[in-house]
DSSP file (Angstrom, degrees, kcal/mol; ACC not computed):
  #  RESIDUE AA STRUCTURE BP1 BP2  ACC     N-H-->O    O-->H-N    N-H-->O    O-->H-N    TCO  KAPPA ALPHA  PHI   PSI    X-CA   Y-CA   Z-CA
    1    1 A M              0   0    0      0, 0.0     2,-0.0     0, 0.0     0, 0.0   0.000 360.0 360.0 360.0 134.0   76.0  -71.3   58.9
    2    2 A S     >  -     0   0    0      1,-0.1     4,-2.2     4,-0.0     5,-0.2  -0.254 360.0-113.1 -69.0 158.2   79.1  -69.3   59.8
    3    3 A S  H  > S+     0   0    0      1,-0.2     4,-2.6     2,-0.2     5,-0.2   0.843 116.9  56.6 -66.6 -30.5   79.0  -66.4   62.2
    4    4 A G  H  > S+     0   0    0      2,-0.2     4,-2.0     1,-0.2    -1,-0.2   0.892 108.5  46.4 -65.4 -37.5   79.9  -64.0   59.3
    5    5 A A  H  > S+     0   0    0      2,-0.2     4,-2.5     1,-0.2    -2,-0.2   0.895 113.2  49.7 -64.9 -43.2   76.9  -65.2   57.3
    6    6 A A  H  X S+     0   0    0     -4,-2.2     4,-2.5     2,-0.2    -2,-0.2   0.912 111.4  48.9 -62.8 -45.4   74.7  -64.9   60.3
    7    7 A E  H  X S+     0   0    0     -4,-2.6     4,-2.6     2,-0.2    -2,-0.2   0.920 111.3  49.6 -62.9 -41.0   75.9  -61.4   61.0
    8    8 A L  H  X S+     0   0    0     -4,-2.0     4,-2.4     1,-0.2    -2,-0.2   0.920 110.3  50.6 -64.7 -44.0   75.4  -60.4   57.4
    9    9 A E  H  X S+     0   0    0     -4,-2.5     4,-2.1     2,-0.2    -1,-0.2   0.888 111.1  48.5 -62.9 -41.7   71.8  -61.8   57.5
   10   10 A A  H  X S+     0   0    0     -4,-2.5     4,-2.1     2,-0.2    -2,-0.2   0.894 110.8  50.8 -67.0 -38.8   71.0  -59.9   60.7
   11   11 A L  H  X S+     0   0    0     -4,-2.6     4,-2.4     2,-0.2    -2,-0.2   0.894 110.7  48.8 -62.8 -41.5   72.4  -56.7   59.2
   12   12 A L  H  X S+     0   0    0     -4,-2.4     4,-2.5     2,-0.2    -2,-0.2   0.893 110.6  51.5 -66.3 -39.2   70.3  -57.1   56.0
   13   13 A R  H  < S+     0   0    0     -4,-2.1    -1,-0.2     1,-0.2    -2,-0.2   0.933 112.4  45.4 -57.8 -46.3   67.2  -57.8   58.1
   14   14 A E  H >< S+     0   0    0     -4,-2.1     3,-0.8     1,-0.2    -2,-0.2   0.887 115.6  46.4 -67.7 -39.1   67.8  -54.6   60.1
   15   15 A A  H 3< S+     0   0    0     -4,-2.4    -1,-0.2     1,-0.2    -2,-0.2   0.867 116.2  44.2 -71.3 -34.9   68.5  -52.5   57.0
   16   16 A L  T 3< S+     0   0    0     -4,-2.5    -1,-0.2    -5,-0.2    -2,-0.2   0.189  81.7 127.6 -98.0  18.6   65.5  -53.8   55.0
   17   17 A A  S <  S-     0   0    0     -3,-0.8    -3,-0.0     1,-0.1    -4,-0.0  -0.553  71.4-100.2 -73.6 139.5   63.0  -53.6   57.9
   18   18 A P        -     0   0    0      0, 0.0     2,-0.5     0, 0.0    -1,-0.1  -0.264  35.8-149.4 -62.5 144.0   59.8  -51.6   56.9
   19   19 A V        -     0   0    0     -3,-0.1    -3,-0.0     0, 0.0     0, 0.0  -0.960   6.9-136.9-118.6 132.0   59.9  -48.0   58.1
   20   20 A E        -     0   0    0     -2,-0.5     3,-0.1     1,-0.1     0, 0.0  -0.674  26.0-123.1 -85.4 133.7   56.6  -46.2   58.9
   21   21 A P        -     0   0    0      0, 0.0     5,-0.1     0, 0.0    -1,-0.1  -0.404  41.7 -79.7 -72.7 157.6   56.6  -42.6   57.6
   22   22 A P    >>  -     0   0    0      0, 0.0     3,-1.3     0, 0.0     4,-0.6  -0.201  39.3-117.6 -51.8 145.7   56.0  -39.7   60.0
   23   23 A A  T 34 S+     0   0    0      1,-0.3     3,-0.3     2,-0.2     0, 0.0   0.812 112.1  51.7 -60.5 -34.1   52.4  -39.2   61.0
   24   24 A E  T 3> S+     0   0    0      1,-0.2     4,-1.7     2,-0.1    -1,-0.3   0.548  90.0  80.7 -80.9  -9.1   52.3  -35.6   59.5
   25   25 A L  H <> S+     0   0    0     -3,-1.3     4,-2.8     2,-0.2     5,-0.2   0.946  89.1  51.0 -65.4 -47.0   53.6  -36.7   56.1
   26   26 A V  H  X S+     0   0    0     -4,-0.6     4,-2.8    -3,-0.3     5,-0.2   0.921 113.2  42.6 -60.0 -50.3   50.3  -38.0   54.7
   27   27 A P  H  > S+     0   0    0      0, 0.0     4,-2.3     0, 0.0    -1,-0.2   0.885 115.7  50.3 -68.1 -33.6   48.2  -34.9   55.5
   28   28 A R  H  X S+     0   0    0     -4,-1.7     4,-2.1     2,-0.2    -2,-0.2   0.915 112.6  46.0 -61.3 -44.7   50.9  -32.6   54.3
   29   29 A L  H  X S+     0   0    0     -4,-2.8     4,-2.5     2,-0.2     5,-0.2   0.905 111.8  52.5 -66.8 -41.3   51.3  -34.5   51.0
   30   30 A E  H  X S+     0   0    0     -4,-2.8     4,-2.5    -5,-0.2     5,-0.2   0.918 108.7  49.6 -64.3 -40.1   47.5  -34.6   50.6
   31   31 A R  H  X S+     0   0    0     -4,-2.3     4,-2.4     2,-0.2    -1,-0.2   0.941 111.6  48.9 -58.8 -46.2   47.3  -30.8   51.1
   32   32 A M  H  X S+     0   0    0     -4,-2.1     4,-2.4     1,-0.2    -2,-0.2   0.895 112.0  48.7 -62.8 -40.8   50.0  -30.3   48.5
   33   33 A L  H  X S+     0   0    0     -4,-2.5     4,-2.6     2,-0.2    -1,-0.2   0.917 111.7  48.9 -64.0 -43.9   48.3  -32.6   46.0
   34   34 A V  H  X S+     0   0    0     -4,-2.5     4,-2.5     1,-0.2    -2,-0.2   0.915 112.0  50.5 -60.9 -44.0   45.0  -30.9   46.4
   35   35 A S  H  X S+     0   0    0     -4,-2.4     4,-2.4    -5,-0.2    -2,-0.2   0.920 110.4  47.6 -62.6 -46.1   46.7  -27.6   46.0
   36   36 A L  H  X S+     0   0    0     -4,-2.4     4,-2.7     2,-0.2    -2,-0.2   0.926 111.7  50.8 -61.5 -45.8   48.4  -28.6   42.8
   37   37 A R  H  X S+     0   0    0     -4,-2.6     4,-2.2     1,-0.2    -1,-0.2   0.880 111.2  48.5 -59.9 -39.5   45.2  -30.1   41.3
   38   38 A E  H  X S+     0   0    0     -4,-2.5     4,-2.7     2,-0.2    -1,-0.2   0.899 109.7  51.6 -66.4 -41.3   43.3  -26.9   42.1
   39   39 A L  H  X S+     0   0    0     -4,-2.4     4,-2.4     2,-0.2    -2,-0.2   0.935 111.6  47.4 -61.8 -45.5   46.1  -24.7   40.5
   40   40 A A  H  X S+     0   0    0     -4,-2.7     4,-2.1     1,-0.2    -2,-0.2   0.929 111.1  51.2 -63.5 -40.5   46.0  -26.8   37.4
   41   41 A Q  H  X S+     0   0    0     -4,-2.2     4,-2.2     2,-0.2    -2,-0.2   0.911 110.7  48.6 -54.0 -48.0   42.2  -26.6   37.3
   42   42 A E  H  X S+     0   0    0     -4,-2.7     4,-1.4     1,-0.2    -1,-0.2   0.896 109.5  53.8 -64.2 -39.4   42.3  -22.8   37.6
   43   43 A E  H  X S+     0   0    0     -4,-2.4     4,-0.5     1,-0.2    -1,-0.2   0.891 110.3  45.5 -59.5 -43.3   44.9  -22.7   34.9
   44   44 A L  H >< S+     0   0    0     -4,-2.1     3,-0.6     1,-0.2    -1,-0.2   0.818 109.0  55.1 -73.8 -31.4   42.7  -24.6   32.5
   45   45 A E  H 3< S+     0   0    0     -4,-2.2    -1,-0.2     1,-0.2    -2,-0.2   0.780 103.0  58.7 -67.0 -28.4   39.6  -22.6   33.3
   46   46 A G  H 3< S+     0   0    0     -4,-1.4     2,-0.3    -5,-0.2    -1,-0.2   0.675  85.5  95.2 -77.4 -16.0   41.5  -19.4   32.5
   47   47 A W    <<  -     0   0    0     -3,-0.6     2,-0.3    -4,-0.5     5,-0.0  -0.586  67.8-138.6 -83.5 136.3   42.3  -20.4   28.9
   48   48 A E        -     0   0    0     -2,-0.3     3,-0.4     1,-0.1     4,-0.3  -0.685  11.9-132.6 -87.9 140.1   40.1  -19.3   26.0
   49   49 A L  S >  S+     0   0    0     -2,-0.3     3,-1.3     1,-0.2     4,-0.1   0.840 105.6  62.0 -63.4 -31.3   39.2  -21.7   23.2
   50   50 A S  G >  S+     0   0    0      1,-0.3     3,-1.3     2,-0.2     4,-0.3   0.869  98.7  56.8 -64.7 -37.0   40.0  -19.0   20.6
   51   51 A A  G >  S+     0   0    0     -3,-0.4     3,-0.6     1,-0.2    -1,-0.3   0.594  91.0  73.0 -69.5  -8.3   43.6  -18.9   21.8
   52   52 A M  G <  S+     0   0    0     -3,-1.3    -1,-0.2    -4,-0.3    -2,-0.2   0.455  73.5  84.0 -88.0  -0.4   44.0  -22.6   21.2
   53   53 A R  G <  S+     0   0    0     -3,-1.3    -1,-0.2    -4,-0.1    -2,-0.1   0.878  80.2  68.9 -67.5 -33.6   44.2  -22.2   17.4
   54   54 A D  S X  S-     0   0    0     -3,-0.6     3,-2.5    -4,-0.3     4,-0.2  -0.760  79.6-147.3 -90.5 117.4   47.8  -21.4   17.6
   55   55 A P  G >  S+     0   0    0      0, 0.0     3,-1.3     0, 0.0     4,-0.2   0.694  94.3  71.4 -59.6 -17.8   49.8  -24.6   18.6
   56   56 A R  G >  S+     0   0    0      1,-0.3     3,-0.6     2,-0.1    -4,-0.1   0.787  93.5  55.7 -67.1 -25.1   52.3  -22.4   20.4
   57   57 A N  G <  S+     0   0    0     -3,-2.5    -1,-0.3    -6,-0.2     3,-0.1   0.401  87.3  81.1 -86.9   3.6   49.6  -21.8   23.1
   58   58 A W  G <> S+     0   0    0     -3,-1.3     4,-1.8    -4,-0.2    -1,-0.2   0.631  72.8  76.7 -82.3 -12.8   49.1  -25.5   23.7
   59   59 A V  H <> S+     0   0    0     -3,-0.6     4,-2.7    -4,-0.2     5,-0.2   0.958  94.8  44.4 -68.1 -51.5   52.1  -25.9   26.0
   60   60 A R  H  > S+     0   0    0      1,-0.2     4,-3.0     2,-0.2     5,-0.2   0.918 116.0  45.0 -57.8 -50.7   50.6  -24.4   29.2
   61   61 A P  H  > S+     0   0    0      0, 0.0     4,-2.2     0, 0.0    -1,-0.2   0.870 114.3  51.1 -67.3 -33.2   47.2  -26.0   29.0
   62   62 A A  H  X S+     0   0    0     -4,-1.8     4,-2.4     2,-0.2    -2,-0.2   0.915 111.8  45.8 -64.3 -43.5   48.8  -29.4   28.2
   63   63 A A  H  X S+     0   0    0     -4,-2.7     4,-2.8     1,-0.2     5,-0.2   0.908 112.8  51.1 -67.6 -40.3   51.2  -29.0   31.2
   64   64 A A  H  X S+     0   0    0     -4,-3.0     4,-2.6    -5,-0.2    -2,-0.2   0.896 111.0  48.1 -63.6 -39.9   48.3  -28.0   33.4
   65   65 A A  H  X S+     0   0    0     -4,-2.2     4,-2.6     2,-0.2    -2,-0.2   0.916 112.2  49.0 -65.1 -43.2   46.3  -31.0   32.3
   66   66 A A  H  X S+     0   0    0     -4,-2.4     4,-2.5     2,-0.2    -2,-0.2   0.908 113.3  46.6 -59.6 -45.4   49.1  -33.3   32.9
   67   67 A L  H  X S+     0   0    0     -4,-2.8     4,-2.7     2,-0.2     5,-0.3   0.910 113.1  49.0 -65.5 -41.7   49.8  -31.9   36.3
   68   68 A G  H  X S+     0   0    0     -4,-2.6     4,-2.4     1,-0.2     5,-0.2   0.915 112.7  47.4 -66.8 -40.3   46.2  -32.0   37.3
   69   69 A L  H  X S+     0   0    0     -4,-2.6     4,-2.1    -5,-0.2    -1,-0.2   0.902 115.1  45.8 -65.9 -41.1   45.8  -35.6   36.2
   70   70 A G  H  X S+     0   0    0     -4,-2.5     4,-2.8     2,-0.2    -2,-0.2   0.913 114.7  46.1 -68.1 -41.5   49.0  -36.6   38.0
   71   71 A A  H  X S+     0   0    0     -4,-2.7     4,-2.6     2,-0.2     5,-0.2   0.929 114.3  49.1 -71.3 -40.2   48.1  -34.8   41.2
   72   72 A G  H  X S+     0   0    0     -4,-2.4     4,-2.2    -5,-0.3    -1,-0.2   0.908 113.4  47.0 -65.4 -39.4   44.5  -36.2   41.1
   73   73 A T  H  X S+     0   0    0     -4,-2.1     4,-2.5    -5,-0.2     5,-0.2   0.953 113.5  47.3 -66.0 -48.0   45.8  -39.8   40.5
   74   74 A A  H  X S+     0   0    0     -4,-2.8     4,-2.5     1,-0.2    -2,-0.2   0.891 112.0  51.0 -64.0 -34.6   48.4  -39.5   43.3
   75   75 A L  H  X S+     0   0    0     -4,-2.6     4,-2.6     1,-0.2     5,-0.3   0.916 110.1  49.5 -67.2 -39.8   45.7  -38.1   45.7
   76   76 A A  H  X S+     0   0    0     -4,-2.2     4,-2.3    -5,-0.2    -2,-0.2   0.914 113.4  45.1 -64.2 -42.2   43.4  -40.9   44.9
   77   77 A V  H  X S+     0   0    0     -4,-2.5     4,-2.5     2,-0.2     5,-0.2   0.912 113.4  51.4 -66.9 -41.9   46.1  -43.5   45.5
   78   78 A L  H  X S+     0   0    0     -4,-2.5     4,-1.7    -5,-0.2    -2,-0.2   0.938 114.1  41.8 -62.1 -47.1   47.3  -41.8   48.7
   79   79 A R  H  X S+     0   0    0     -4,-2.6     4,-1.4     1,-0.2    -1,-0.2   0.919 115.3  52.1 -63.6 -45.9   43.7  -41.7   50.1
   80   80 A F  H  < S+     0   0    0     -4,-2.3    -2,-0.2    -5,-0.3    -1,-0.2   0.869 111.0  46.3 -62.0 -40.5   43.0  -45.2   48.9
   81   81 A R  H >< S+     0   0    0     -4,-2.5     3,-0.9     1,-0.2     4,-0.5   0.825 107.6  56.7 -73.6 -31.7   46.2  -46.6   50.6
   82   82 A T  H 3< S+     0   0    0     -4,-1.7     4,-0.3     1,-0.2    -1,-0.2   0.794 110.8  44.5 -72.4 -25.4   45.6  -44.8   53.9
   83   83 A R  T 3X S+     0   0    0     -4,-1.4     4,-2.3     1,-0.1    -1,-0.2   0.391  87.4  94.5 -91.8   2.3   42.2  -46.5   54.2
   84   84 A H  H <> S+     0   0    0     -3,-0.9     4,-2.9     1,-0.2     5,-0.2   0.934  83.5  49.3 -62.8 -48.4   43.4  -49.9   53.2
   85   85 A R  H  > S+     0   0    0     -4,-0.5     4,-2.4     1,-0.2    -1,-0.2   0.889 110.6  52.2 -58.6 -40.8   44.0  -51.2   56.8
   86   86 A E  H  > S+     0   0    0     -4,-0.3     4,-2.2     2,-0.2    -1,-0.2   0.950 110.6  46.2 -62.0 -49.7   40.5  -50.0   57.8
   87   87 A R  H  X S+     0   0    0     -4,-2.3     4,-1.1     1,-0.2    -2,-0.2   0.914 112.7  51.2 -65.3 -40.5   38.8  -51.8   54.9
   88   88 A A  H  < S+     0   0    0     -4,-2.9    -1,-0.2     1,-0.2    -2,-0.2   0.851 109.7  49.6 -60.8 -35.7   40.9  -55.0   55.7
   89   89 A A  H  < S+     0   0    0     -4,-2.4    -1,-0.2    -5,-0.2    -2,-0.2   0.880 112.8  47.0 -71.0 -35.5   39.9  -54.9   59.4
   90   90 A L  H  < S+     0   0    0     -4,-2.2     2,-0.3    -5,-0.2    -1,-0.2   0.672  96.5  90.5 -79.3 -14.3   36.2  -54.5   58.5
   91   91 A S     <  -     0   0    0     -4,-1.1     3,-0.1    -5,-0.2     4,-0.0  -0.644  57.0-162.9 -88.6 136.1   36.2  -57.3   55.9
   92   92 A A  S    S+     0   0    0     -2,-0.3     2,-0.3     1,-0.1    -1,-0.1   0.793  74.8   4.6 -85.6 -28.4   35.5  -60.9   56.9
   93   93 A N  S  > S-     0   0    0      1,-0.1     4,-2.0     0, 0.0     5,-0.1  -0.889  82.6 -92.0-148.6 176.7   36.9  -62.4   53.8
   94   94 A L  H  > S+     0   0    0     -2,-0.3     4,-2.2     1,-0.2     5,-0.2   0.897 121.1  53.2 -62.2 -43.2   38.9  -61.6   50.5
   95   95 A L  H  > S+     0   0    0      1,-0.2     4,-2.1     2,-0.2    -1,-0.2   0.904 109.6  47.6 -65.4 -42.4   35.6  -61.2   48.5
   96   96 A E  H  > S+     0   0    0      1,-0.2     4,-2.7     2,-0.2     5,-0.3   0.907 111.4  51.9 -67.3 -37.2   34.2  -58.6   51.0
   97   97 A L  H  X S+     0   0    0     -4,-2.0     4,-2.1     1,-0.2    -2,-0.2   0.900 108.8  50.5 -63.6 -39.0   37.6  -56.8   50.9
   98   98 A A  H  X S+     0   0    0     -4,-2.2     4,-2.1     2,-0.2    -1,-0.2   0.859 110.7  48.9 -65.5 -38.7   37.5  -56.7   47.2
   99   99 A Q  H  X S+     0   0    0     -4,-2.1     4,-1.9     2,-0.2    -2,-0.2   0.904 112.6  47.1 -69.4 -40.2   33.9  -55.2   47.2
  100  100 A R  H  X S+     0   0    0     -4,-2.7     4,-2.7     2,-0.2    -2,-0.2   0.894 111.2  53.2 -61.7 -38.6   34.8  -52.6   49.8
  101  101 A T  H  X S+     0   0    0     -4,-2.1     4,-2.3    -5,-0.3    -2,-0.2   0.937 110.5  45.5 -65.1 -47.4   37.9  -51.8   47.8
  102  102 A V  H  X S+     0   0    0     -4,-2.1     4,-2.0     2,-0.2    -1,-0.2   0.872 113.1  50.9 -64.1 -40.2   35.9  -51.2   44.5
  103  103 A K  H  X S+     0   0    0     -4,-1.9     4,-2.0     2,-0.2    -2,-0.2   0.897 110.9  48.0 -62.5 -44.4   33.3  -49.2   46.4
  104  104 A D  H  X S+     0   0    0     -4,-2.7     4,-2.3     2,-0.2    -2,-0.2   0.895 109.4  53.4 -64.8 -40.5   36.0  -46.9   47.9
  105  105 A L  H  X S+     0   0    0     -4,-2.3     4,-2.5     1,-0.2    -2,-0.2   0.944 109.7  47.8 -58.9 -50.2   37.7  -46.5   44.6
  106  106 A A  H  X S+     0   0    0     -4,-2.0     4,-1.8     1,-0.2    -1,-0.2   0.859 112.8  48.8 -63.5 -37.2   34.4  -45.3   43.0
  107  107 A E  H  X S+     0   0    0     -4,-2.0     4,-1.9     2,-0.2    -1,-0.2   0.859 111.2  49.8 -65.4 -37.8   33.7  -42.9   45.9
  108  108 A E  H  X S+     0   0    0     -4,-2.3     4,-1.9     2,-0.2    -2,-0.2   0.895 110.3  50.2 -69.7 -41.6   37.2  -41.5   45.7
  109  109 A A  H  X S+     0   0    0     -4,-2.5     4,-1.8     1,-0.2    -2,-0.2   0.885 110.5  50.4 -65.5 -40.0   36.8  -40.9   41.9
  110  110 A R  H  < S+     0   0    0     -4,-1.8    -1,-0.2     1,-0.2    -2,-0.2   0.885 110.0  51.1 -61.6 -39.6   33.5  -39.2   42.4
  111  111 A R  H  < S+     0   0    0     -4,-1.9    -2,-0.2     1,-0.2    -1,-0.2   0.846 115.1  40.4 -64.1 -33.9   35.1  -37.0   45.0
  112  112 A L  H  < S+     0   0    0     -4,-1.9    -1,-0.2    -5,-0.1    -2,-0.2   0.767  92.0  92.2 -91.9 -24.7   38.0  -35.9   42.8
  113  113 A L  S  < S-     0   0    0     -4,-1.8     2,-0.2    -5,-0.2     0, 0.0  -0.454  88.7-105.7 -70.1 141.1   36.3  -35.5   39.5
  114  114 A P        -     0   0    0      0, 0.0     2,-0.2     0, 0.0    -1,-0.1  -0.459  35.6-120.3 -67.5 136.2   35.1  -31.9   38.9
  115  115 A S              0   0    0     -2,-0.2    -4,-0.0     1,-0.1    -5,-0.0  -0.552 360.0 360.0 -77.9 143.9   31.3  -31.6   39.3
  116  116 A S              0   0    0     -2,-0.2    -1,-0.1     0, 0.0     0, 0.0   0.390 360.0 360.0 -91.1 360.0   29.5  -30.3   36.2
């Protein structure tokens, strides 16, 4: 391999090396997603069913529902990914990791879904 190719390979390795996000990014992002989900939920709770007869009134509730669903999904994925290393360290094998993962997903879904 020529020195130019080796240099290029070294530059690519350096450029494509994984970068850890700042420690405060995850909590800040989580707070923002929780806030968005709560705002969307409040918006949906404020709408009366009688106002829904007119299709022109459907935009805000539809946007609030989409925002709430997106924020809730992103929040679940964020929390799920932050606990992945812990689950992997506690698991003795791949089957146990899969079981812990499914259990964690179920708990997160229960936590995020509004209680009736």
